[in-house]
C-alpha positions in Angstrom: 0.0 0.0 0.0 2.8 2.4 0.9 4.6 1.7 -2.4 1.4 2.5 -4.4 1.0 5.8 -2.6 4.7 6.7 -3.1 4.4 5.8 -6.8 1.3 8.1 -7.2 3.1 10.9 -5.4 6.2 10.6 -7.6 4.0 10.4 -10.8 2.1 13.5 -9.7 5.4 15.4 -9.0 6.7 14.4 -12.4 3.5 15.6 -14.1 3.6 18.9 -12.2 7.3 19.4 -13.2 6.5 18.8 -16.9 3.6 21.2 -16.8 5.8 23.9 -15.1 8.6 23.5 -17.6 6.1 23.8 -20.5 4.7 27.0 -19.0 8.2 28.4 -18.6 9.0 27.5 -22.2 5.9 29.2 -23.5 6.8 32.4 -21.6 10.3 32.4 -23.3 9.0 31.8 -26.8 6.3 34.5 -26.5 8.6 37.3 -25.5 9.6 39.2 -28.6 12.1 42.1 -28.1 11.7 45.2 -30.2 13.7 48.2 -31.2 11.4 51.2 -30.8 11.8 54.8 -32.0 9.8 57.2 -29.9 8.6 60.8 -29.9 10.3 62.7 -27.1 8.3 65.8 -26.1 8.4 66.9 -22.5 9.6 63.5 -21.4 11.7 60.6 -23.0 9.9 57.8 -24.8 6.6 59.7 -24.7 5.0 57.6 -27.4 6.2 55.1 -30.1 6.6 56.2 -33.7 7.9 53.0 -35.3 9.1 49.6 -34.1 11.2 46.7 -35.5 11.2 43.2 -34.1 14.7 42.1 -33.2 14.5 39.1 -35.6 16.3 38.4 -38.9 14.7 40.0 -41.9 12.2 41.9 -39.8 10.5 44.9 -41.4 9.8 48.3 -39.8 6.3 49.0 -38.6 5.1 52.6 -38.6 2.7 53.5 -35.8 -0.4 55.2 -37.4 -2.2 55.8 -34.1 -1.7 55.3 -30.4 -5.1 53.9 -29.3 -4.5 53.5 -25.6 -1.7 53.9 -23.0 -1.5 52.6 -19.4 1.0 52.3 -16.6 2.1 49.5 -14.4 4.7 49.0 -11.7 7.9 49.9 -13.6 6.4 49.6 -17.1 4.3 51.4 -19.7 2.1 49.8 -22.3 0.9 51.3 -25.6 -1.9 49.9 -27.8 -1.1 50.9 -31.3 -2.4 50.6 -34.8 0.4 49.9 -37.2 0.7 50.7 -40.9 -0.2 47.1 -41.8 -3.6 47.6 -40.2 -3.0 45.3 -37.2 -3.1 46.1 -33.5 -0.1 45.7 -31.3 0.5 46.1 -27.5 4.0 47.4 -26.9 5.5 47.2 -23.4 8.3 49.4 -22.2 10.2 48.3 -19.1 11.3 51.6 -17.7 14.1 50.4 -15.4 15.9 48.3 -18.0 14.8 50.4 -21.1 13.6 47.2 -22.9 10.7 47.1 -25.3 8.7 43.9 -25.9 5.7 42.9 -27.9 2.9 41.9 -25.4 0.1 41.2 -27.8 -0.8 41.1 -31.5 -4.2 41.1 -33.1 -4.9 40.8 -36.8 -7.4 43.5 -37.7 -9.2 41.6 -40.5 -12.8 40.7 -40.9 -13.9 37.7 -42.9 -16.4 38.0 -45.7 -16.6 34.7 -47.5 -13.2 33.5 -48.5 -11.7 36.9 -48.9 -10.2 38.7 -45.8 -10.2 42.5 -46.0 -8.7 45.0 -43.5 -11.3 46.8 -41.3 -10.0 50.2 -42.2 -10.1 49.7 -46.0 -13.1 50.0 -48.2 -14.4 46.7 -49.8 -13.0 46.0 -53.2 -15.2 45.8 -56.3 -14.8 42.7 -58.4 
């Protein structure tokens, strides 16, 4: 009986360790560092103007509009609409001066098989 309980406890610990390592791996994979050029008015890094993912062959995204901005403990987030029509949430760690991509949302709507950006007029065929 004691051996059975011990085996169950060991199996449970092994499963918990695997789950924790998968969660940790997801956190690493989902962090995308950015190089961000900002407008600096009365303070530094007031709002982003353009950003480039720090990956090979990445393109520059121009910020069309800052839709929202909020502050946390040691960081600032910006919800922006980029020139590709998609929404991005950019996070600036104030202490380490590091920019990361927190979220991405494709701003397309589906109409049949053709996807069209929300901000463009429908095309005539």
